[in-house]
N, CA, C and O atoms as a MOPAC input file, in Angstrom:
PM7 MOZYME 1SCF
protein

 N      6.30700 1   -21.56700 1    10.44900 1
 C      5.87500 1   -20.22400 1    10.08600 1
 C      7.10800 1   -19.33000 1     9.96400 1
 O      8.00000 1   -19.35600 1    10.81200 1
 N      7.13600 1   -18.55000 1     8.90400 1
 C      8.29100 1   -17.68100 1     8.65400 1
 C      8.18800 1   -16.40100 1     9.47500 1
 O      7.09600 1   -15.96500 1     9.84000 1
 N      9.32700 1   -15.81900 1     9.75200 1
 C      9.36000 1   -14.57400 1    10.51800 1
 C      8.83900 1   -13.41800 1     9.65200 1
 O      8.87100 1   -13.49500 1     8.42400 1
 N      8.36600 1   -12.36300 1    10.29200 1
 C      7.90500 1   -11.19900 1     9.52900 1
 C      8.99000 1   -10.63600 1     8.60300 1
 O      8.69400 1   -10.22200 1     7.48200 1
 N     10.22700 1   -10.62100 1     9.06400 1
 C     11.31000 1   -10.11000 1     8.21900 1
 C     11.50800 1   -10.97700 1     6.98700 1
 O     11.74300 1   -10.45800 1     5.89600 1
 N     11.41400 1   -12.28800 1     7.14600 1
 C     11.54600 1   -13.19100 1     6.00900 1
 C     10.40000 1   -12.98200 1     5.02200 1
 O     10.61200 1   -12.98700 1     3.80900 1
 N      9.19600 1   -12.80000 1     5.54000 1
 C      8.04300 1   -12.56900 1     4.67200 1
 C      8.17500 1   -11.24400 1     3.92100 1
 O      7.85800 1   -11.16600 1     2.73400 1
 N      8.63800 1   -10.21500 1     4.60600 1
 C      8.85500 1    -8.91800 1     3.95300 1
 C      9.88700 1    -9.04200 1     2.84900 1
 O      9.73200 1    -8.45300 1     1.77900 1
 N     10.94000 1    -9.80400 1     3.10300 1
 C     11.98100 1   -10.00600 1     2.09200 1
 C     11.40900 1   -10.71000 1     0.86200 1
 O     11.71500 1   -10.32600 1    -0.26700 1
 N     10.59200 1   -11.72200 1     1.06800 1
 C      9.97500 1   -12.45400 1    -0.04000 1
 C      9.09400 1   -11.52400 1    -0.87600 1
 O      9.17300 1   -11.52200 1    -2.10500 1
 N      8.26100 1   -10.73900 1    -0.20200 1
 C      7.38000 1    -9.81100 1    -0.91500 1
 C      8.20400 1    -8.77300 1    -1.66800 1
 O      7.93500 1    -8.48900 1    -2.83600 1
 N      9.19800 1    -8.21100 1    -1.00500 1
 C     10.04200 1    -7.19400 1    -1.63000 1
 C     10.77100 1    -7.69800 1    -2.85800 1
 O     10.96900 1    -6.94500 1    -3.81200 1
 N     11.17000 1    -8.95100 1    -2.85200 1
 C     11.87200 1    -9.52800 1    -3.99600 1
 C     10.95300 1    -9.70900 1    -5.19800 1
 O     11.41000 1    -9.67000 1    -6.34100 1
 N      9.67700 1    -9.90200 1    -4.95000 1
 C      8.71100 1   -10.12900 1    -6.02800 1
 C      8.07300 1    -8.84000 1    -6.54300 1
 O      7.49000 1    -8.82200 1    -7.62700 1
 N      8.18400 1    -7.77600 1    -5.77300 1
 C      7.52800 1    -6.51300 1    -6.10700 1
 C      8.29100 1    -5.79700 1    -7.22000 1
 O      9.52100 1    -5.74200 1    -7.20900 1
 N      7.55000 1    -5.25400 1    -8.17500 1
 C      8.16500 1    -4.48700 1    -9.25700 1
 C      7.65700 1    -3.05000 1    -9.21200 1
 O      6.59800 1    -2.77100 1    -8.64900 1
 N      8.42200 1    -2.14800 1    -9.80900 1
 C      7.98000 1    -0.75600 1    -9.91400 1
 C      6.69800 1    -0.67100 1   -10.72800 1
 O      5.81600 1     0.13200 1   -10.42500 1
 N      6.59400 1    -1.49400 1   -11.75400 1
 C      5.40400 1    -1.49300 1   -12.61000 1
 C      4.15100 1    -1.86300 1   -11.80600 1
 O      3.10400 1    -1.23400 1   -11.95900 1
 N      4.26200 1    -2.87300 1   -10.96100 1
 C      3.13200 1    -3.27600 1   -10.12500 1
 C      2.75700 1    -2.17200 1    -9.14300 1
 O      1.57400 1    -1.87500 1    -8.97200 1
 N      3.73300 1    -1.56800 1    -8.50500 1
 C      3.44800 1    -0.48400 1    -7.55800 1
 C      2.82700 1     0.72000 1    -8.25000 1
 O      1.93900 1     1.36600 1    -7.69500 1
 N      3.28900 1     1.02800 1    -9.46300 1
 C      2.69400 1     2.13300 1   -10.21500 1
 C      1.23500 1     1.83500 1   -10.54100 1
 O      0.38800 1     2.72500 1   -10.47300 1
 N      0.93800 1     0.58200 1   -10.89700 1
 C     -0.44300 1     0.19500 1   -11.17500 1
 C     -1.30400 1     0.32600 1    -9.91800 1
 O     -2.42600 1     0.82900 1    -9.98600 1
 N     -0.79100 1    -0.11800 1    -8.78300 1
 C     -1.52800 1     0.01500 1    -7.52500 1
 C     -1.75200 1     1.47900 1    -7.17400 1
 O     -2.81400 1     1.84500 1    -6.67100 1
 N     -0.75000 1     2.31900 1    -7.44000 1
 C     -0.89200 1     3.76000 1    -7.19700 1
 C     -2.02700 1     4.34900 1    -8.02000 1
 O     -2.75800 1     5.21900 1    -7.54700 1
 N     -2.17300 1     3.87600 1    -9.24900 1
 C     -3.24000 1     4.38700 1   -10.10400 1
 C     -4.60900 1     3.87500 1    -9.65000 1
 O     -5.60000 1     4.60500 1    -9.70500 1
 N     -4.65700 1     2.63000 1    -9.20500 1
 C     -5.92900 1     2.06800 1    -8.74100 1
 C     -6.38000 1     2.65900 1    -7.41000 1
 O     -7.57400 1     2.84200 1    -7.17200 1
 N     -5.41200 1     2.95600 1    -6.54700 1
 C     -5.70900 1     3.45900 1    -5.20500 1
 C     -4.91300 1     4.73700 1    -4.95400 1
 O     -3.96400 1     4.73600 1    -4.16900 1
 N     -5.29700 1     5.82100 1    -5.61600 1
 C     -4.49400 1     7.05600 1    -5.53600 1
 C     -4.57500 1     7.71700 1    -4.15800 1
 O     -5.54100 1     7.55500 1    -3.41200 1
 N     -3.52700 1     8.45700 1    -3.86600 1
 C     -3.50200 1     9.29600 1    -2.66100 1
 C     -4.44600 1    10.46000 1    -2.92000 1
 O     -4.28400 1    11.18000 1    -3.90500 1
 N     -5.42400 1    10.65000 1    -2.05300 1
 C     -6.35400 1    11.75300 1    -2.26700 1
 C     -6.88300 1    12.25600 1    -0.93100 1
 O     -6.93300 1    11.53200 1     0.06300 1
 N     -7.26800 1    13.50600 1    -0.94900 1
 C     -7.85900 1    14.12500 1     0.22700 1
 C     -9.31700 1    13.68100 1     0.32900 1
 O    -10.04300 1    13.71600 1    -0.66500 1
 N     -9.74800 1    13.26800 1     1.50500 1
 C    -11.15000 1    12.86200 1     1.65600 1
 C    -12.09800 1    14.03200 1     1.38700 1
 O    -11.76900 1    15.19300 1     1.63000 1
 N    -13.27100 1    13.69400 1     0.88300 1
 C    -14.32600 1    14.68800 1     0.66800 1
 C    -15.09700 1    14.88200 1     1.97800 1
 O    -15.14300 1    13.98100 1     2.81600 1
 N    -15.68100 1    16.02600 1     2.14100 1
 C    -16.48200 1    16.28900 1     3.34200 1
 C    -17.67100 1    15.34700 1     3.44300 1
 O    -18.17600 1    15.09400 1     4.53700 1
 N    -18.12100 1    14.82600 1     2.30200 1
 C    -19.27800 1    13.93500 1     2.28800 1
 C    -18.90700 1    12.48000 1     2.56100 1
 O    -19.79300 1    11.64200 1     2.73000 1
 N    -17.60900 1    12.16800 1     2.60600 1
 C    -17.16400 1    10.79400 1     2.87300 1
 C    -17.45700 1    10.42900 1     4.32900 1
 O    -17.25600 1    11.23100 1     5.24100 1
 N    -17.93100 1     9.21400 1     4.51900 1
 C    -18.15200 1     8.74400 1     5.89200 1
 C    -16.80000 1     8.39900 1     6.51800 1
 O    -15.80500 1     8.23300 1     5.81100 1
 N    -16.77100 1     8.29600 1     7.81600 1
 C    -15.53100 1     7.93800 1     8.50600 1
 C    -15.06800 1     6.55500 1     8.06900 1
 O    -13.86600 1     6.29800 1     7.99500 1
 N    -16.00900 1     5.66500 1     7.77800 1
 C    -15.63700 1     4.33300 1     7.30100 1
 C    -14.97600 1     4.40000 1     5.92500 1
 O    -14.02400 1     3.66300 1     5.66600 1
 N    -15.46100 1     5.26600 1     5.04300 1
 C    -14.84300 1     5.43500 1     3.73100 1
 C    -13.42300 1     5.98400 1     3.86900 1
 O    -12.50800 1     5.54400 1     3.17300 1
 N    -13.25300 1     6.92900 1     4.75400 1
 C    -11.93200 1     7.52200 1     4.98200 1
 C    -10.98100 1     6.46800 1     5.53200 1
 O     -9.83700 1     6.37800 1     5.08500 1
 N    -11.42800 1     5.68200 1     6.48300 1
 C    -10.59000 1     4.62800 1     7.06200 1
 C    -10.22400 1     3.57600 1     6.02800 1
 O     -9.08300 1     3.11700 1     5.98600 1
 N    -11.17700 1     3.19300 1     5.19700 1
 C    -10.93700 1     2.17800 1     4.17700 1
 C     -9.87600 1     2.66400 1     3.18000 1
 O     -8.92100 1     1.94800 1     2.87800 1
 N    -10.05600 1     3.89000 1     2.67500 1
 C     -9.09300 1     4.45700 1     1.72900 1
 C     -7.71800 1     4.60900 1     2.37400 1
 O     -6.69700 1     4.37500 1     1.72700 1
 N     -7.68800 1     4.99600 1     3.63400 1
 C     -6.42700 1     5.13000 1     4.35300 1
 C     -5.71400 1     3.78500 1     4.46400 1
 O     -4.49200 1     3.70900 1     4.33800 1
 N     -6.47800 1     2.73700 1     4.69700 1
 C     -5.89700 1     1.39800 1     4.77300 1
 C     -5.31500 1     0.95800 1     3.44900 1
 O     -4.26100 1     0.32200 1     3.41400 1
 N     -5.98800 1     1.28800 1     2.35600 1
 C     -5.45800 1     0.94800 1     1.03200 1
 C     -4.11500 1     1.62900 1     0.80800 1
 O     -3.15300 1     0.99700 1     0.37100 1
 N     -4.05600 1     2.89700 1     1.10600 1
 C     -2.80300 1     3.64100 1     0.90800 1
 C     -1.71600 1     3.15100 1     1.84700 1
 O     -0.53800 1     3.14100 1     1.48700 1
 N     -2.10100 1     2.75000 1     3.03400 1
 C     -1.13400 1     2.22500 1     3.99200 1
 C     -0.42800 1     0.99700 1     3.42900 1
 O      0.78000 1     0.83900 1     3.60200 1
 N     -1.17400 1     0.13600 1     2.76200 1
 C     -0.57900 1    -1.06000 1     2.16100 1
 C      0.39500 1    -0.66800 1     1.05800 1
 O      1.47600 1    -1.24900 1     0.96100 1
 N      0.03800 1     0.29700 1     0.23400 1
 C      0.92300 1     0.72900 1    -0.85200 1
 C      2.18700 1     1.36500 1    -0.28700 1
 O      3.28100 1     1.12300 1    -0.79600 1
 N      2.04800 1     2.17500 1     0.75600 1
 C      3.24600 1     2.76900 1     1.38600 1
 C      4.13600 1     1.67200 1     1.97700 1
 O      5.36100 1     1.74600 1     1.88400 1
 N      3.52400 1     0.66300 1     2.57900 1
 C      4.26900 1    -0.47300 1     3.12900 1
 C      5.05400 1    -1.19000 1     2.02100 1
 O      6.23600 1    -1.48900 1     2.18600 1
 N      4.39400 1    -1.45800 1     0.90500 1
 C      5.05800 1    -2.15000 1    -0.20700 1
 C      6.18100 1    -1.31200 1    -0.78900 1
 O      7.24600 1    -1.84300 1    -1.10400 1
 N      5.96100 1    -0.00400 1    -0.93800 1
 C      7.02000 1     0.87200 1    -1.43900 1
 C      8.22300 1     0.85500 1    -0.47900 1
 O      9.37700 1     0.85600 1    -0.91000 1
 N      7.93200 1     0.84000 1     0.80400 1
 C      9.00800 1     0.78700 1     1.79000 1
 C      9.83300 1    -0.47800 1     1.70000 1
 O     11.02700 1    -0.46400 1     1.99700 1
 N      9.21500 1    -1.56400 1     1.29700 1
 C      9.95800 1    -2.82100 1     1.16300 1
 C     10.98800 1    -2.75600 1     0.04300 1
 O     12.07200 1    -3.32600 1     0.16600 1
 N     10.66200 1    -2.06900 1    -1.04400 1
 C     11.61100 1    -2.05600 1    -2.15600 1
 C     12.47800 1    -0.80500 1    -2.16700 1
 O     13.52400 1    -0.77900 1    -2.81500 1
 N     12.05100 1     0.22800 1    -1.45500 1
 C     12.83900 1     1.46800 1    -1.44200 1
 C     13.61600 1     1.65300 1    -0.14600 1
 O     14.42200 1     2.57600 1    -0.02400 1
 N     13.37600 1     0.79400 1     0.79700 1
 C     13.93700 1     1.14200 1     2.05000 1
 C     14.75600 1     0.24400 1     2.77600 1
 O     15.22700 1     0.57800 1     3.86200 1

């Protein structure tokens, strides 16, 4: 099993700006609506968390 750092390096090497831009469009950063359930807010937050993680791999 590879270390987390090795796995991050592999993902970062394969990630492109074009792919991240597409993910940004599919899962945009947005303010939750008052009608959103807590589960909807958590789910959307998790999606954005993954995109921020991926951006950090190539930008950071």
